[in-house]
N, C-alpha and C positions, 0 to 999 in steps of 0.2 A: 284739719284740712283738708278738704274736700272736691274731688273734684267734679264732684254733679254741679247743678246751676239753682242748689236750694239754695233758698237765701241767709245768710249767717246772723246769728245774733254777736250783736260787739259786745265785751265782757268790756268793764268800767276800770279794769288793773293796771295800774302805770308801771312804766318797763324804764327802766333805769341798765347803761352801763354799770353800777354797781353790783344789779341781780345777780348777772353775768358774765363773771370775772373772764372764762374761760373763753367763752363764747366770743366776747370783743377780741379779744389779744387773736383768735383765731381768723376775724372778721377781718380784722384793719392786716391782717400778716398774709392772707391769700388771696380775700374778695376787697383786691386794692383795684385803684382805677388803671392797671395794664391787665386784670384776669383773662382776661380776652385773649389779649395776645397769650399769656406769658404759657395756659392750662389751657383753652378753649371754651371747656362750659364747669360754670360749679360744682358739678360733679367732678369735672376730671382735678379740678385743686382741690376738693377734698378726701379726692385716690391720693395726691401729693400730700397732703399733708399727712393720709393717716401713714405714708411711710417714711415723712418723716420724724414724725412726734412716737415721745414711749409711751408706753403702751399707756400711763397713769395722764399725759396728755389728753392722749384718743378719749379713755374717760372720762375728764373734765370735761371735754367740750361737745360729746355725746349728753351726756348727762347735761348741759346747760340748755344745749342745744332742746331735749325733750322736757324738760322744762320749758323754754323758751314757747314752742307747737302747743305747750300745755294751755299758757295764761295767753293765747289768743288766737285759740277754738276760738269757732267764728267769726271771726273776723272778716274783713273782705282781705284780700289778697294785697290789693293799694296799701292799708293800713301794714298788715305784717310787714312789707317792704319801706314805708314810712319809718317804720319801728329800726328795722333791719338797717338802713342806711341814714338814720338819726341815731339817736342816743348808741346803735351799739357796731356805727362804724364800715359798715359794708358800705362797699362804689359800687355793688351790682343788684338792681332788682331779680327777684327770681320769679318765679314760674310754679304752678301744681304741680309741677311736673319734675320740678329745680327740687321743688322741697322733700317729695320722696322718696328722689336720688338721691341728696341728703340725709335722705335718717335713713337708707339703704345702707349706703355707704358707711356712714354710722356708727350703725348698731353691727355693720358685718366685722369694721373694724374693731371694736370692745373686746372681740372674740379670740382677735390674735395674741397670742401667747408672745411675742415679743412687744 
């Protein structure tokens, strides 16, 4: 995902929940309809997840997230959000900044020992 205004080339890889089980579980558990009231921002929801989850759970979500970003690379943010809020079960649409913050938080969380 890019923050510049250059056009993004869509990919034709269909995405299903079965392809990203850890990510789907995370999104349904933390990016639910009360996410803004409970956590404030998507990045804060990720930080809370990282505090609650085991190292293995954090690693699985981070791996799925990075694969998801790779598979949606070049797609418009609206299409990425359609996938997140459709098959992957999120109740929250993201901005480019949210995507970068989530990536950074998950990357950092996989380095924690606990």
